[in-house]
Structures are given as C-alpha cells and as structure tokens.
N, C-alpha and C positions, 0 to 999 in steps of 0.2 A: 280694907280687908287684907291681912297679911298672908303671904305664901309660907308654906312650911319648909324649913331648911332641908336639904337633901339628906343630911345625916340623921334626921328624925323620921324619914319616910318609912323605913322598914318596920320599926315597931308600931307605927301608927297604922300601916297597912295591915299588919297582923290583927290589930284591934278592929280594923274595918271589916275584916272577914267575919269576926264574931258579931259585929253590929249588923252586918248584912243578913246573917242567918236569923237574927231576931226580928228585923224590921222589913224583910222582903215582902212585897205584895205582888205576886207573880213576877214580872221582870222589871219592876220599879222599886228602888230602895228609897226609904224615907230617912233623912238625916235631921237631927236636931243639934248636932255638934258641927259647928262651922269648920273647925280645924280638920276633922275627918273628911268632910265634904271636899274641902280644897285640896287635901292630899290626893284624892282620887282623880284629880283633874290635870290635864296637860295644858289647858289654856282656859282662861275665863276673863270676862269683862263685866264691870259693874255699871249699871245704869242708875244714876242717882236721882234723876228727874229734876235736877237743879236748873235745867235750862227752861223749864216750864214756868209760866206766869200764873199767879193766883187769880184766875178768872175762868169763867165757864168755857170749856173746850168741847168740840164735837167728838163724835165717836165714829169709826175707830181712829186711834192715833198710830202713826207709823213711827217706830223708834229705831234708832241706829246706835248700838252699843259696840264701839270698836268696829270690828269687821262683821258683826252679827246684826242682821236686820230682823225685826219682829213687829207684830201688831198687838195693841192692847185695846180692848173694846168693853163696852158696858151694855147691859140689857137685863130684863126685857123692856125697861123704860127707855125713853129717848132723851134723858137728861144729860148724857155725856159725862164729862169729867169736870171736877172743880178742884185743882191742885191746891193744897194748903201750905202756908208758909209757917215754919216753926223756927224762929230766929233767922239764920241764913240757909236753913235746910228746907227743901220742898218735898212734901209727901204727895203721893198720887192717891186720890180718892174719887169715887163717883159722886155726881151731884145728888143722886137719889140714894138714900140709905139702903133701900131694898134691892138695888141692882147688883147683879153679879159682874165682877171684873174678870175678863178672860184674856190671858196672854196666849198668843198663837202665831202662826206664820213663821215658825223657826226654820232656819236653814237645815240642810241635810246632815251637817255635822254636830248639831246641837242636841246632846243627850242629857244635859244637866241644866237645872234651873233652881234658883234659891233666892233668899233675901229675907228682909224683915217685914212681917205682916202682923198688924195690930189694929186696935180700934181707936177711932177718933170721934169727937163730938161735932156738932154743927159748925163750930168755930175752928175746927182743926186741931183742937187740943187732945192729947192722948188720954184715953180712958182705961184705967186698969180693970182687971177682973171681968173681962169680956172674952167671948170665944169667937175665933175666926176659923172657918173651914176651908181647906184647900184640897183640890182634886187634880191629880196629874194623869194625863192620858198619852199613850203612844200609838194609838190606832188599834191596838189589840188588848192592852191591859190598862187597868185603872187602879190608882192608889189614892185613898182619901185619908186626910189627917186633920184632926181638930186641935188647934192651938188654944189652950185655956190660960187666960191671964198673960197673954203675950205682951211684949213691950217693943218700943222702937229699937232696943238693943238685942232682942232675941233673934233666933235664926231658924229657918226651916228650908230644907233643900230636898230635891228629888233627883235621882240619877237612874236613867233608864238603859236597858240593854238595846234599845233601838231609838230612833229619832222621836223626840217629844213632839206631840202635835198640839197639845193644849194644856194650860194650867188655869183652873177656875178658882177664884177667891170670893167668898161670900160670908155674910154674917149668919149666925145660927138661929135667928128669929127668936131671941130670948124674950119672952112675954114681958111687956112693960118697959123694955129697954130699947131705945132707938139709938143706934150707933152706926158708924160707917166703916166698912172693911177697907183698910189702908195699906199701901205698900211703899217701901223705900229700899234703896240700894239693892235692886234685884241683880242676881248673878246669872249671866247666860254663859254656858260652859260646854267644853268638849272633854270627855274622859280620857285618862291615860289608857294605852293598850292593855296594860296588866290588869286593869279593872274588869275587863270583859271576862278574864279567866276566873276572877273572884265571884262574878255573878253565878257561874256554874257551880263553884265550890259551895257558896252560901246556900243556894237553892237546894243542892243535894243534901246539905246538913239539915235544912228545914224539912225536907221530905223524909229523911231518915227519922227525925224526931217524931213526925206525924205517924209514921209506920209503927214506931215503938209504942206510942201512946195508944194507937188503935189495937195493938196486940194485947194490951193490958186491960182493955175494956170488953 
C-alpha cells in the first residue's frame, strides 16, 4: 500500500472533508477509497497474515503489526481459524462459515483500521458477488458498512475520533449461499492531528444538511 506524496495531500484532504460529510456515522468515518484513507494517517502498518500456516488455528490470535498489537477472534462457534493459501498470499478466514471474525485489543493510539475484506469458498478461493458486513465500534459509536461484490483488491477503512475498540466482520447470511468472510492486508493506523479538526467540520456540515432537510419537510 503506497503512501500519498506530500505535494498531493492538500487537495486530497479537501476531498476528504467532503467525503467525511457524506459518510460520517456519528464519530466514525467509512472509507472505500484507500488513497484518501492513507492521506488521513500519520502512521500505519499492514498485517498481511503471510506468517500464518494453512492449518486450523485456535482463537483468539494475538497479532503484532509493527509496533501495534491487537487480537483477532472468532465466534460464536469454537472452530477457530483456518488461514487459506492463495499462491504465496495467505488470507485469514474462520474455520466455520457462520462465525463472526472480531478484531480488538487495539492500543490507545489506534483510531484507524482498514483492509481487504471479501468472500472465499471452502477451499479458500475467492467468490465474486457476495456481501461482507463490517461493523466498527469505539466504545460510544457504531458504524456498519456492507461490501457488496468485494474482491481481494477492494478496500474498506474506518477512522474514528476516539480509540477503536472492535471491528466485526461477518457474512450476510445470503440464503442458499455458503461462504466465508475473509480478510487480507489489514491496516492498523494512527490519524494525523489535522484529521481531528476535519471530524468537527464534516459532522457540522452533515448536521447543517439535516437541519435544512428537516426545515423543508
């Protein structure tokens, strides 16, 4: 994942403010544009899961991405994880298709989390045209986003105004379709100080739009 050159940050940050006003859910912003997400960060580390072996693993797993430690667990079943190998790339998937995968235990400076989230079959192969639901929590606020037709090259990220406490990933229980919610190249991140000011600006814009809409009805 490439960082954005400093010369491009100002125009992208301006676009980010507009994006924030459209996608804010309380104090958590949802990003589907990886470039804008990375622009808002002062530091980030990618966990590729390539150190995991394709065999059944227990839950929870303690992960260390650079200086950032976190946990990833599955439930409510007790199947744990079964990482899948795609060429030389390892994807993280639960053993049981119905289990929810939860990322948690983030350090005090981690306000951002993202990555590639998609569907795989029982053999670890990518399945197109399936939906994956992700929910981010920071102890006060909740933001839920459904990725429809996501792929290993797609991106979803959350940026919070306070420390993230949990990210939950699950399938949407599409009738007749059995598939596994799968993650790869997750980003654990710290926002730039200027991003905090944009939270207030974006939420103020969103509130003003709501007031104008209410006044017309």
